[in-house]
PAMIZA-417975 format. One record per residue: x, y, z of N, C-alpha, C in turn; residue number from 1; residue in three letters. Coordinates in steps of 0.2 Angstrom, whole numbers, plus 5000, padded with zeros to 4 digits. Example, Ala and Ser with C-alpha at 12.3 -4.5 7.8 and 13.67 -1.06 7.14 Angstrom:
BEGIN
PT     nx     ny     nz    cax    cay    caz     cx     cy     cz     k     r
PT   5066   4972   5039   5062   4978   5039   5066   4984   5039     1   ALA
PT   5064   4989   5035   5068   4995   5036   5064   5000   5039     2   SER
// end
This chain:
BEGIN
PT     nx     ny     nz    cax    cay    caz     cx     cy     cz     k     r
PT   4906   5022   5020   4899   5017   5015   4895   5017   5020     1   GLN
PT   4889   5016   5013   4883   5014   5017   4879   5009   5010     2   VAL
PT   4877   5004   5014   4874   5000   5008   4866   4999   5011     3   GLN
PT   4864   4999   5004   4855   4999   5006   4852   4992   5002     4   LEU
PT   4846   4990   5004   4843   4986   5002   4837   4986   5003     5   VAL
PT   4833   4990   4998   4825   4988   4997   4822   4982   5000     6   GLU
PT   4816   4983   5003   4810   4977   5001   4804   4980   5002     7   SER
PT   4799   4976   5000   4794   4976   5002   4790   4979   4995     8   GLY
PT   4792   4979   4990   4785   4980   4983   4786   4973   4982     9   GLY
PT   4782   4973   4977   4774   4970   4975   4770   4968   4970    10   GLY
PT   4765   4965   4969   4758   4967   4966   4754   4970   4969    11   LEU
PT   4749   4974   4969   4742   4976   4970   4737   4981   4967    12   VAL
PT   4733   4979   4968   4728   4984   4963   4728   4992   4963    13   GLN
PT   4726   4993   4962   4725   5001   4961   4720   5004   4966    14   ALA
PT   4721   5008   4971   4720   5010   4977   4719   5007   4984    15   GLY
PT   4727   5001   4981   4728   4997   4990   4734   5003   4990    16   GLY
PT   4740   5000   4995   4745   5001   4998   4750   4996   4998    17   SER
PT   4755   4999   4999   4762   4995   5000   4766   5000   5004    18   LEU
PT   4771   4997   5008   4777   4998   5014   4783   4997   5012    19   ARG
PT   4787   5002   5009   4793   5000   5007   4799   5000   5011    20   LEU
PT   4804   4996   5013   4808   4998   5018   4815   4998   5015    21   SER
PT   4820   5002   5016   4827   5003   5017   4831   5001   5023    22   CYS
PT   4835   4999   5023   4839   4995   5028   4846   4995   5024    23   ALA
PT   4850   5000   5027   4854   5002   5028   4862   4998   5034    24   ALA
PT   4866   4999   5031   4874   4995   5034   4878   5002   5035    25   SER
PT   4881   5002   5040   4886   5010   5041   4885   5012   5046    26   GLY
PT   4888   5017   5048   4889   5021   5053   4886   5028   5053    27   ARG
PT   4885   5027   5047   4883   5037   5044   4874   5037   5041    28   THR
PT   4871   5032   5042   4864   5033   5039   4863   5038   5044    29   PHE
PT   4863   5039   5051   4859   5045   5053   4858   5052   5053    30   SER
PT   4867   5053   5049   4869   5058   5045   4868   5061   5041    31   SER
PT   4865   5057   5035   4865   5058   5029   4855   5058   5027    32   ARG
PT   4855   5063   5024   4849   5063   5022   4845   5057   5016    33   ALA
PT   4841   5055   5015   4841   5049   5012   4832   5052   5006    34   MET
PT   4835   5048   5002   4829   5050   4997   4826   5042   4994    35   GLY
PT   4822   5042   4990   4816   5037   4987   4817   5043   4980    36   TRP
PT   4820   5036   4974   4816   5038   4967   4814   5033   4964    37   PHE
PT   4812   5033   4957   4808   5027   4956   4809   5028   4947    38   ARG
PT   4810   5021   4945   4810   5025   4941   4807   5017   4934    39   GLN
PT   4802   5018   4928   4799   5016   4925   4801   5013   4918    40   ALA
PT   4800   5009   4913   4802   5006   4910   4803   5011   4906    41   PRO
PT   4809   5013   4902   4806   5017   4894   4808   5023   4899    42   GLY
PT   4808   5027   4904   4807   5032   4908   4814   5034   4911    43   LYS
PT   4816   5041   4911   4822   5041   4918   4822   5039   4924    44   ASP
PT   4824   5041   4928   4823   5040   4937   4820   5045   4940    45   ARG
PT   4815   5046   4942   4814   5053   4946   4814   5050   4954    46   GLU
PT   4814   5058   4957   4814   5058   4963   4805   5058   4967    47   PHE
PT   4802   5057   4973   4798   5053   4974   4798   5057   4981    48   VAL
PT   4803   5057   4984   4803   5060   4991   4812   5060   4993    49   ALA
PT   4814   5065   4999   4817   5064   5002   4815   5067   5009    50   ALA
PT   4822   5064   5014   4818   5067   5020   4828   5069   5023    51   ILE
PT   4825   5073   5029   4832   5075   5031   4838   5069   5033    52   SER
PT   4842   5072   5038   4844   5066   5041   4843   5063   5049    53   TYR
PT   4837   5071   5053   4836   5070   5058   4828   5066   5056    54   SER
PT   4825   5066   5050   4818   5066   5050   4813   5071   5053    55   GLY
PT   4815   5076   5052   4812   5082   5054   4809   5084   5050    56   GLY
PT   4811   5083   5042   4810   5088   5039   4808   5082   5032    57   SER
PT   4803   5081   5027   4803   5078   5023   4802   5083   5016    58   THR
PT   4801   5078   5009   4800   5084   5002   4794   5078   4996    59   TYR
PT   4790   5081   4994   4787   5076   4988   4787   5080   4982    60   TYR
PT   4787   5072   4977   4786   5075   4970   4779   5076   4969    61   ALA
PT   4774   5081   4966   4769   5084   4968   4765   5077   4966    62   ASP
PT   4767   5071   4961   4762   5068   4959   4763   5062   4965    63   PHE
PT   4765   5063   4973   4764   5057   4977   4762   5063   4983    64   VAL
PT   4762   5068   4983   4758   5073   4989   4750   5072   4991    65   LYS
PT   4750   5069   4997   4745   5067   5000   4745   5059   5000    66   GLY
PT   4747   5055   4998   4745   5050   4996   4754   5045   4996    67   ARG
PT   4759   5046   4998   4765   5044   4998   4766   5048   5005    68   PHE
PT   4770   5044   5010   4774   5048   5015   4782   5043   5018    69   THR
PT   4787   5049   5019   4792   5044   5017   4795   5048   5026    70   CYS
PT   4797   5042   5029   4796   5040   5035   4806   5037   5038    71   SER
PT   4810   5038   5041   4814   5034   5045   4815   5032   5052    72   ARG
PT   4819   5029   5054   4820   5027   5060   4827   5023   5062    73   ASP
PT   4831   5031   5062   4839   5030   5066   4844   5026   5069    74   ASN
PT   4836   5024   5074   4839   5017   5077   4841   5012   5075    75   ALA
PT   4836   5011   5069   4836   5005   5066   4839   5004   5058    76   LYS
PT   4841   5012   5056   4845   5011   5051   4842   5008   5047    77   ASN
PT   4834   5011   5046   4830   5009   5040   4823   5016   5040    78   THR
PT   4824   5018   5032   4821   5020   5027   4815   5018   5028    79   LEU
PT   4810   5025   5028   4801   5017   5025   4799   5023   5020    80   TYR
PT   4794   5019   5013   4792   5022   5012   4783   5019   5009    81   LEU
PT   4777   5022   5014   4773   5019   5016   4768   5025   5010    82   GLN
PT   4765   5020   5006   4761   5022   4999   4754   5019   4997    83   MET
PT   4749   5024   4998   4743   5024   4999   4742   5028   4991    84   ASN
PT   4734   5023   4991   4730   5027   4983   4735   5025   4979    85   SER
PT   4736   5021   4977   4743   5017   4974   4739   5019   4965    86   LEU
PT   4740   5021   4962   4738   5021   4953   4742   5016   4947    87   LYS
PT   4741   5016   4943   4743   5011   4937   4748   5016   4936    88   PRO
PT   4750   5022   4935   4753   5026   4934   4763   5026   4938    89   GLU
PT   4758   5024   4944   4765   5022   4951   4769   5016   4949    90   ASP
PT   4767   5011   4944   4773   5006   4943   4778   5006   4940    91   THR
PT   4784   5007   4944   4791   5007   4942   4794   5002   4949    92   ALA
PT   4800   5003   4947   4805   5000   4951   4807   5006   4955    93   ILE
PT   4806   5004   4962   4808   5009   4968   4814   5008   4971    94   TYR
PT   4820   5017   4971   4825   5014   4976   4827   5019   4979    95   TYR
PT   4830   5018   4986   4830   5022   4990   4839   5024   4987    96   CYS
PT   4839   5030   4991   4849   5033   4987   4850   5035   4996    97   ALA
PT   4856   5037   4996   4861   5042   5001   4864   5047   5003    98   ALA
PT   4861   5051   5004   4866   5059   5000   4872   5058   5002    99   HIS
PT   4876   5057   4994   4884   5061   4994   4888   5062   5000   100   ARG
PT   4885   5067   5004   4891   5072   5010   4883   5071   5016   101   LEU
PT   4887   5070   5021   4883   5069   5029   4881   5078   5031   102   ILE
PT   4876   5077   5035   4873   5082   5037   4871   5088   5033   103   TYR
PT   4870   5086   5026   4870   5092   5020   4864   5090   5020   104   GLN
PT   4858   5095   5016   4851   5099   5018   4848   5091   5013   105   VAL
PT   4844   5089   5011   4838   5083   5007   4839   5088   5000   106   MET
PT   4839   5082   4995   4836   5085   4988   4834   5081   4984   107   SER
PT   4832   5083   4980   4829   5081   4975   4832   5077   4968   108   ARG
PT   4838   5082   4969   4845   5081   4963   4847   5074   4963   109   ASN
PT   4845   5070   4961   4847   5060   4959   4856   5062   4960   110   LYS
PT   4859   5069   4958   4866   5069   4957   4870   5070   4964   111   GLU
PT   4865   5072   4968   4867   5074   4976   4869   5065   4979   112   GLN
PT   4865   5062   4976   4866   5054   4979   4871   5050   4980   113   TYR
PT   4873   5046   4984   4880   5043   4979   4878   5034   4980   114   THR
PT   4875   5034   4985   4873   5027   4987   4868   5026   4985   115   TYR
PT   4865   5019   4983   4860   5017   4980   4859   5009   4980   116   TRP
PT   4853   5007   4981   4851   5002   4982   4849   4999   4974   117   GLY
PT   4848   4993   4978   4847   4989   4970   4841   4987   4964   118   GLN
PT   4833   4992   4970   4827   4993   4967   4822   4987   4969   119   GLY
PT   4817   4989   4972   4814   4984   4972   4806   4986   4968   120   THR
PT   4803   4983   4965   4797   4981   4962   4790   4983   4963   121   GLN
PT   4789   4989   4958   4781   4991   4963   4779   4990   4956   122   VAL
PT   4772   4985   4953   4767   4985   4948   4760   4985   4954   123   THR
PT   4755   4990   4950   4750   4991   4950   4745   4990   4944   124   VAL
PT   4741   4986   4947   4737   4985   4942   4731   4987   4942   125   SER
PT   4726   4989   4937   4720   4994   4934   4712   4990   4937   126   SER
// end
């Protein structure tokens, strides 16, 4: 079992930055690929970024490339999403998620993720 708790969301002006954190409990965090997803009102939950279980590889949605950076600290059981140059269209609830299986490659498919946090709201004003 993996329990996830996000933090770090808030209100920021366009062009600003936020750093999201996702604290994980359980002994398998370092064995699982992790992902960040977001959901805006009236829209489906969409992929943002993913990171391999070792942290050595990352993968991003095109709309965040060059602006967001996903990282992890396995010693601290924590996943991060550094978000720079934020735009109003980045406004959404952001969720972290843990892959359903250990030692699997990272994925942009939300069906591959079993464990989800409660989400943290990010609001970007224009």
